[in-house]
One Martini backbone bead per residue (centre of mass of N, CA, C, O) as a GRO file, in nm:
protein
  229
    1UNK     BB    1   1.338   3.453   0.354
    2UNK     BB    2   1.097   3.517   0.539
    3UNK     BB    3   1.060   3.231   0.653
    4UNK     BB    4   1.343   3.205   0.782
    5UNK     BB    5   1.315   3.445   0.974
    6UNK     BB    6   1.057   3.344   1.129
    7UNK     BB    7   1.185   3.062   1.231
    8UNK     BB    8   1.385   3.221   1.448
    9UNK     BB    9   1.121   3.282   1.597
   10UNK     BB   10   0.822   3.367   1.822
   11UNK     BB   11   0.666   3.518   1.626
   12UNK     BB   12   0.400   3.602   1.479
   13UNK     BB   13   0.260   3.624   1.155
   14UNK     BB   14   0.187   3.942   1.178
   15UNK     BB   15   0.515   4.019   1.119
   16UNK     BB   16   0.568   3.994   0.802
   17UNK     BB   17   0.606   4.294   0.727
   18UNK     BB   18   0.876   4.346   0.879
   19UNK     BB   19   1.025   4.116   0.732
   20UNK     BB   20   0.998   4.226   0.440
   21UNK     BB   21   1.139   4.499   0.486
   22UNK     BB   22   1.410   4.386   0.583
   23UNK     BB   23   1.475   4.211   0.332
   24UNK     BB   24   1.483   4.449   0.132
   25UNK     BB   25   1.718   4.604   0.266
   26UNK     BB   26   1.931   4.375   0.236
   27UNK     BB   27   1.917   4.351  -0.079
   28UNK     BB   28   2.013   4.657  -0.135
   29UNK     BB   29   2.311   4.590   0.023
   30UNK     BB   30   2.368   4.356  -0.168
   31UNK     BB   31   2.536   4.180  -0.371
   32UNK     BB   32   2.531   4.148  -0.742
   33UNK     BB   33   2.549   3.984  -1.061
   34UNK     BB   34   2.353   4.170  -1.242
   35UNK     BB   35   2.508   4.415  -1.103
   36UNK     BB   36   2.779   4.623  -1.031
   37UNK     BB   37   2.578   4.757  -0.828
   38UNK     BB   38   2.416   4.854  -0.567
   39UNK     BB   39   2.114   4.986  -0.508
   40UNK     BB   40   2.204   5.187  -0.287
   41UNK     BB   41   2.437   5.315  -0.452
   42UNK     BB   42   2.265   5.419  -0.689
   43UNK     BB   43   2.067   5.598  -0.517
   44UNK     BB   44   2.293   5.752  -0.314
   45UNK     BB   45   2.610   5.747  -0.417
   46UNK     BB   46   2.694   5.532  -0.185
   47UNK     BB   47   2.799   5.330   0.032
   48UNK     BB   48   2.718   5.099   0.248
   49UNK     BB   49   2.637   5.031   0.585
   50UNK     BB   50   2.698   4.761   0.849
   51UNK     BB   51   2.711   4.848   1.159
   52UNK     BB   52   2.377   4.847   1.214
   53UNK     BB   53   2.342   4.555   1.194
   54UNK     BB   54   2.100   4.303   1.282
   55UNK     BB   55   1.940   4.041   1.427
   56UNK     BB   56   1.657   3.918   1.348
   57UNK     BB   57   1.467   3.866   1.651
   58UNK     BB   58   1.637   3.957   1.867
   59UNK     BB   59   1.718   4.024   2.180
   60UNK     BB   60   1.650   4.312   2.404
   61UNK     BB   61   1.746   4.579   2.609
   62UNK     BB   62   1.532   4.836   2.734
   63UNK     BB   63   1.537   5.143   2.853
   64UNK     BB   64   1.386   5.314   3.090
   65UNK     BB   65   1.254   5.631   3.136
   66UNK     BB   66   1.028   5.547   3.338
   67UNK     BB   67   0.986   5.472   3.696
   68UNK     BB   68   1.025   5.279   3.945
   69UNK     BB   69   1.276   5.207   4.165
   70UNK     BB   70   1.189   4.888   4.197
   71UNK     BB   71   1.199   4.851   3.916
   72UNK     BB   72   1.290   4.772   3.622
   73UNK     BB   73   1.521   4.931   3.388
   74UNK     BB   74   1.428   4.697   3.182
   75UNK     BB   75   1.327   4.552   2.870
   76UNK     BB   76   1.224   4.269   2.700
   77UNK     BB   77   1.283   4.248   2.353
   78UNK     BB   78   1.221   4.275   1.991
   79UNK     BB   79   1.372   4.273   1.692
   80UNK     BB   80   1.197   4.407   1.370
   81UNK     BB   81   1.362   4.679   1.259
   82UNK     BB   82   1.387   4.968   1.031
   83UNK     BB   83   1.380   5.286   1.019
   84UNK     BB   84   1.370   5.555   0.785
   85UNK     BB   85   1.369   5.869   0.936
   86UNK     BB   86   1.545   5.729   1.168
   87UNK     BB   87   1.696   5.635   1.439
   88UNK     BB   88   1.728   5.305   1.514
   89UNK     BB   89   1.469   5.069   1.634
   90UNK     BB   90   1.257   4.808   1.618
   91UNK     BB   91   1.020   4.710   1.877
   92UNK     BB   92   0.889   4.435   2.083
   93UNK     BB   93   0.651   4.428   2.351
   94UNK     BB   94   0.498   4.162   2.495
   95UNK     BB   95   0.395   4.259   2.774
   96UNK     BB   96   0.259   4.544   2.636
   97UNK     BB   97   0.179   4.530   2.336
   98UNK     BB   98   0.425   4.695   2.169
   99UNK     BB   99   0.555   4.944   1.935
  100UNK     BB  100   0.893   5.078   1.901
  101UNK     BB  101   1.154   5.329   1.926
  102UNK     BB  102   1.511   5.256   1.974
  103UNK     BB  103   1.878   5.326   2.088
  104UNK     BB  104   1.867   5.223   2.392
  105UNK     BB  105   2.055   4.927   2.360
  106UNK     BB  106   2.090   4.565   2.435
  107UNK     BB  107   2.213   4.306   2.270
  108UNK     BB  108   2.142   3.928   2.239
  109UNK     BB  109   2.287   3.768   1.996
  110UNK     BB  110   2.456   3.532   2.118
  111UNK     BB  111   2.219   3.394   2.266
  112UNK     BB  112   2.045   3.358   2.009
  113UNK     BB  113   2.249   3.185   1.838
  114UNK     BB  114   2.268   2.953   2.088
  115UNK     BB  115   1.993   2.854   2.042
  116UNK     BB  116   1.859   2.535   2.020
  117UNK     BB  117   1.574   2.588   1.897
  118UNK     BB  118   1.664   2.702   1.623
  119UNK     BB  119   1.786   2.435   1.523
  120UNK     BB  120   1.518   2.276   1.523
  121UNK     BB  121   1.368   2.458   1.322
  122UNK     BB  122   1.565   2.417   1.086
  123UNK     BB  123   1.542   2.111   1.064
  124UNK     BB  124   1.236   2.104   1.016
  125UNK     BB  125   1.239   2.270   0.754
  126UNK     BB  126   1.430   2.079   0.588
  127UNK     BB  127   1.245   1.816   0.613
  128UNK     BB  128   1.009   1.934   0.420
  129UNK     BB  129   1.183   1.886   0.190
  130UNK     BB  130   1.210   1.733  -0.097
  131UNK     BB  131   1.337   1.419  -0.199
  132UNK     BB  132   1.576   1.351  -0.467
  133UNK     BB  133   1.625   1.029  -0.616
  134UNK     BB  134   1.785   0.894  -0.899
  135UNK     BB  135   1.841   0.584  -0.749
  136UNK     BB  136   1.564   0.477  -0.722
  137UNK     BB  137   1.432   0.168  -0.611
  138UNK     BB  138   1.183  -0.073  -0.716
  139UNK     BB  139   1.018  -0.330  -0.522
  140UNK     BB  140   0.801  -0.556  -0.550
  141UNK     BB  141   0.545  -0.701  -0.369
  142UNK     BB  142   0.506  -1.044  -0.291
  143UNK     BB  143   0.217  -1.235  -0.233
  144UNK     BB  144   0.201  -1.540  -0.055
  145UNK     BB  145  -0.009  -1.802  -0.045
  146UNK     BB  146  -0.089  -2.052   0.157
  147UNK     BB  147  -0.102  -2.390   0.076
  148UNK     BB  148  -0.265  -2.650   0.156
  149UNK     BB  149  -0.223  -2.972   0.237
  150UNK     BB  150  -0.304  -3.255   0.054
  151UNK     BB  151  -0.459  -3.544   0.158
  152UNK     BB  152  -0.407  -3.869   0.057
  153UNK     BB  153  -0.554  -4.160   0.011
  154UNK     BB  154  -0.451  -4.522   0.061
  155UNK     BB  155  -0.709  -4.648  -0.024
  156UNK     BB  156  -0.885  -4.882  -0.185
  157UNK     BB  157  -1.079  -4.871  -0.451
  158UNK     BB  158  -1.429  -4.954  -0.483
  159UNK     BB  159  -1.695  -5.092  -0.621
  160UNK     BB  160  -2.005  -5.068  -0.590
  161UNK     BB  161  -2.266  -5.290  -0.564
  162UNK     BB  162  -2.470  -5.134  -0.761
  163UNK     BB  163  -2.262  -5.188  -1.025
  164UNK     BB  164  -2.269  -5.499  -1.095
  165UNK     BB  165  -2.509  -5.509  -1.305
  166UNK     BB  166  -2.367  -5.358  -1.526
  167UNK     BB  167  -2.144  -5.572  -1.579
  168UNK     BB  168  -2.339  -5.806  -1.640
  169UNK     BB  169  -2.475  -5.682  -1.888
  170UNK     BB  170  -2.212  -5.651  -2.060
  171UNK     BB  171  -2.170  -5.961  -2.071
  172UNK     BB  172  -2.447  -6.050  -2.204
  173UNK     BB  173  -2.403  -5.882  -2.478
  174UNK     BB  174  -2.175  -6.101  -2.590
  175UNK     BB  175  -2.376  -6.282  -2.700
  176UNK     BB  176  -2.486  -6.463  -2.940
  177UNK     BB  177  -2.761  -6.433  -3.178
  178UNK     BB  178  -2.657  -6.668  -3.361
  179UNK     BB  179  -2.549  -6.961  -3.495
  180UNK     BB  180  -2.311  -6.841  -3.656
  181UNK     BB  181  -2.181  -6.686  -3.415
  182UNK     BB  182  -2.132  -6.940  -3.242
  183UNK     BB  183  -1.948  -7.097  -3.455
  184UNK     BB  184  -1.735  -6.835  -3.468
  185UNK     BB  185  -1.655  -6.878  -3.193
  186UNK     BB  186  -1.417  -6.976  -2.962
  187UNK     BB  187  -1.679  -7.140  -2.811
  188UNK     BB  188  -1.815  -7.349  -3.012
  189UNK     BB  189  -1.791  -7.628  -2.865
  190UNK     BB  190  -1.979  -7.542  -2.630
  191UNK     BB  191  -2.223  -7.473  -2.795
  192UNK     BB  192  -2.254  -7.755  -2.917
  193UNK     BB  193  -2.289  -7.912  -2.653
  194UNK     BB  194  -2.547  -7.761  -2.565
  195UNK     BB  195  -2.714  -7.826  -2.813
  196UNK     BB  196  -2.719  -8.135  -2.780
  197UNK     BB  197  -2.849  -8.133  -2.502
  198UNK     BB  198  -3.110  -7.989  -2.594
  199UNK     BB  199  -3.201  -8.204  -2.797
  200UNK     BB  200  -3.231  -8.434  -2.591
  201UNK     BB  201  -3.445  -8.290  -2.419
  202UNK     BB  202  -3.653  -8.256  -2.650
  203UNK     BB  203  -3.692  -8.570  -2.713
  204UNK     BB  204  -3.807  -8.638  -2.407
  205UNK     BB  205  -4.067  -8.528  -2.474
  206UNK     BB  206  -4.413  -8.528  -2.473
  207UNK     BB  207  -4.617  -8.542  -2.767
  208UNK     BB  208  -4.871  -8.511  -2.633
  209UNK     BB  209  -5.157  -8.388  -2.582
  210UNK     BB  210  -5.334  -8.205  -2.395
  211UNK     BB  211  -5.565  -8.174  -2.192
  212UNK     BB  212  -5.851  -8.004  -2.142
  213UNK     BB  213  -5.770  -7.893  -1.854
  214UNK     BB  214  -5.524  -7.807  -1.955
  215UNK     BB  215  -5.230  -7.584  -1.995
  216UNK     BB  216  -5.030  -7.432  -2.207
  217UNK     BB  217  -4.677  -7.344  -2.195
  218UNK     BB  218  -4.432  -7.129  -2.255
  219UNK     BB  219  -4.076  -7.189  -2.332
  220UNK     BB  220  -3.776  -6.998  -2.317
  221UNK     BB  221  -3.456  -7.077  -2.445
  222UNK     BB  222  -3.114  -6.994  -2.376
  223UNK     BB  223  -2.783  -6.911  -2.463
  224UNK     BB  224  -2.499  -6.882  -2.240
  225UNK     BB  225  -2.188  -6.814  -2.097
  226UNK     BB  226  -2.283  -6.885  -1.795
  227UNK     BB  227  -2.290  -7.201  -1.815
  228UNK     BB  228  -1.940  -7.222  -1.800
  229UNK     BB  229  -1.845  -6.998  -1.572
   0.00000   0.00000   0.00000
């Protein structure tokens, strides 16, 4: 309640004491569901009067008691509370920086209530209250990274020339190692033909011993499938 009352005025926070005292006075004369009678009525034994109540913080013109004839006859002040032991009201004179009690006053409550700035302060205060929505739905945000398109080459891949010897070696390893393997191979007739030709070549060699000056050399011949490929 104190905060709401302060938000309706331009008074500094140092006036919170007058605000609290005024709020307590209003609560004492306000009806309550907890007790059948108002606190003021229980304490004083009579109903409270509301005709002297004013809007807290409203401006008011206070008549000057003394002053120059050419000066203004009233000062614009702010209503800030109710004194306890005397009649009148508490006022704050911002120009002279003082607080005093006066009852010769003209309140400007209607102008104060129609002030648009007070509506802005009230809206700003309400916007600070947290909003609770029971049907709030949360949808997670999914970040998708764009994947660049991979271009595939349409050129026909070829085996490098350096690997041709590897293929040749694998073909040479398929040659039969013995005469029995050659005769059981599907190309046995070709092996036999080469064998007969080799025997004819061997029989045509000169069986004479080499001369003393000459040197014999060994020659090893083998049969491979490359002979007819």
